[in-house]
C-alpha positions, 0 to 999 in steps of 0.5 A: 498500500502507498500513499497518493494525492488526489486533488479536487476542486469547485465553486460557490454561487454565494458567499453562505455556509449552507452554499460552501458545504454543500458544495465541499460535500458534493466533492468529497462524494465523486473524489468518494465515487470515482476513486473507492476511498474507503474514510478509514485509510485517508490521512488527512484532507487540506482544503483551500479556499478563495477569500471570498469564501469566510462564511464557514470552513470547508473542513467542516463537510468533511466532519459531517459526511464522518470524516473522523479520523483524518486530519482537516486543515483550512488554509486561504488561496492565494490572491491571484489577478484573474483567478476563479472566485468563490472557489473551494480545492482539496487534496486529500492523501490516502493510503491506496493500492491505486498507482498515482496516475490512476488515480481521478482527480474530481473539478466540478462547477465552475473549477473545471477550467483549473487543470482539464488535464488533470480532470476525470470526466465522471 
């Protein structure tokens, strides 16, 4: 078994706790579904969000889904001119039998434009 990194991102329409949590849950569930994630094998999840999202930590959505033992951290994304607004990014470190090249990275909504070279068509 080895550690792989699974990436993903999504966007929200509004800076509300409900919108942020709903979008984050949707992203995590899609990553789980497409990579056959066993939550007990998740080491950590790193979240970043753009500075225009400040109503709730995206990690709260992971706790709501049952990620109790994984280490969770939230950070602000760099404020780069021309970057996507209202964006939540995630990187999951996961103990897996998959090779890194077999991982399916998930980008939803406006975030699909971030890394079309990595994005798996869910």
